[in-house]
C-alpha positions in Angstrom: -62.9 31.4 -76.6 -59.8 33.0 -75.1 -57.0 31.0 -73.5 -58.1 32.1 -70.1 -61.7 31.1 -70.7 -60.5 27.7 -72.0 -58.4 27.2 -68.8 -61.4 28.2 -66.7 -63.8 25.8 -68.5 -61.3 23.0 -68.5 -60.7 23.5 -64.7 -64.4 23.5 -64.1 -64.9 20.2 -65.9 -61.8 18.7 -64.1 -63.2 19.9 -60.8 -66.6 18.3 -61.5 -64.9 15.1 -62.4 -63.3 15.2 -58.9 -66.7 15.7 -57.3 -68.1 12.8 -59.3 -65.2 10.6 -58.2 -65.8 11.6 -54.6 -69.5 10.9 -54.9 -68.7 7.4 -56.2 -66.2 6.8 -53.4 -68.6 7.9 -50.7 -71.5 5.8 -52.2 -69.2 2.7 -52.4 -68.3 3.3 -48.8 -71.9 3.3 -47.8 -72.7 0.1 -49.6 -69.5 -2.0 -49.1 -68.5 -2.3 -45.4 -65.1 -3.7 -46.3 -64.2 -0.5 -48.2 -65.7 2.0 -45.7 -62.4 2.5 -43.8 -60.7 3.7 -47.0 -63.2 6.4 -47.8 -61.8 9.1 -45.5 -58.3 8.5 -46.8 -59.3 8.5 -50.5 -61.5 11.6 -50.1 -58.7 13.4 -48.3 -56.1 12.6 -50.9 -58.4 13.4 -53.9 -59.1 16.8 -52.2 -55.4 17.5 -51.3 -53.8 16.7 -54.7 -56.6 17.1 -57.2 -59.7 18.9 -56.2 -58.2 21.8 -54.2 -55.9 22.7 -57.1 -58.8 22.4 -59.5 -61.2 24.6 -57.7 -58.4 27.1 -56.9 -57.7 27.3 -60.6 -61.4 27.9 -61.2 -61.5 30.6 -58.6 -58.3 32.4 -59.8 -59.4 32.2 -63.5 -62.9 33.3 -62.5 -61.5 36.4 -60.7 -59.3 37.2 -63.7 -62.3 36.9 -66.0 -64.6 38.9 -63.7 -66.3 41.9 -65.3 -67.6 44.3 -62.6 -69.6 46.4 -65.1 -71.4 43.3 -66.4 -72.0 42.0 -62.9 -73.8 45.2 -62.0 -75.9 45.4 -65.2 -76.6 41.7 -66.1 -78.5 39.6 -63.7 -77.8 36.4 -65.5 -74.0 37.1 -65.3 -74.4 38.1 -61.7 -76.3 34.8 -61.1 -73.4 32.8 -62.7 -70.8 34.6 -60.6 -72.8 34.1 -57.4 -73.4 30.4 -58.2 -69.7 29.9 -59.0 -68.7 31.5 -55.7 -71.3 29.4 -53.8 -69.8 26.2 -55.4 -66.3 27.2 -54.5 -67.3 28.3 -51.0 -69.1 25.0 -50.3 -65.9 23.2 -51.4 -63.8 25.4 -49.2 -66.1 24.7 -46.2 -65.9 21.0 -46.9 -62.1 21.0 -46.5 -62.2 21.1 -42.7 -64.5 18.1 -42.2 -62.6 16.1 -44.8 -59.4 16.7 -42.9 -61.0 16.0 -39.5 -62.7 12.8 -40.8 -59.4 11.5 -41.9 -57.9 12.3 -38.5 -60.8 10.6 -36.8 -60.3 7.5 -39.0 -56.6 7.5 -38.3 -57.4 7.6 -34.6 -60.0 4.8 -34.9 -62.9 7.2 -33.8 -65.8 5.8 -35.8 -68.3 8.3 -34.2 -66.0 11.2 -35.3 -65.8 9.7 -38.8 -69.6 9.7 -39.0 -70.0 13.2 -37.5 -67.5 14.7 -40.0 -69.0 12.7 -42.8 -72.4 14.2 -42.2 -70.8 17.7 -42.3 -69.3 16.9 -45.7 -72.7 15.7 -46.9 -74.2 19.1 -45.9 -72.1 21.0 -48.4 -73.4 19.0 -51.4 -76.9 20.5 -51.6 -75.4 23.9 -51.8 -72.3 23.3 -53.9 -73.4 20.9 -56.5 -76.6 22.7 -57.8 -74.7 26.0 -57.7 -71.8 24.5 -59.8 -74.2 23.1 -62.3 -76.1 26.4 -62.6 -72.8 28.4 -63.1 -71.6 25.8 -65.6 -74.8 25.8 -67.6 -74.9 29.6 -67.8 -71.2 29.7 -68.8 -71.5 27.0 -71.5 -74.6 28.7 -72.9 -72.8 32.0 -73.3 -69.8 30.3 -74.9 -72.2 28.7 -77.4 -71.4 25.2 -76.3 -75.0 24.2 -75.9 
């Protein structure tokens, strides 16, 4: 594995750890009313300082690793790239509702918090399976499973 591949794989795992953390935070917020007001703040700061840098690293290293010839001739590689882009894209799309939900929470607008929370939830069914598929294909090629 090259240094660039290592950085890419490390960043992917780091990013998935962020996503797992956010899922826990969101689920705790659903189950514990006393902690619910903290969820928009926590999710916002995890995104801002941890997750956005992680998926940006994944995107940049993925672009640097991209092989156009292989993309055109290998459908499994093309699937991996497309799934990776879907995962990053879903995360990029989720930035806006995360920011807006925090603003709504800061303003005391509970309806706005719920509305933007639902928008965040809509990115998960696209981003998470796509990320898992891209990771699985990548790890298989690297001989890691």
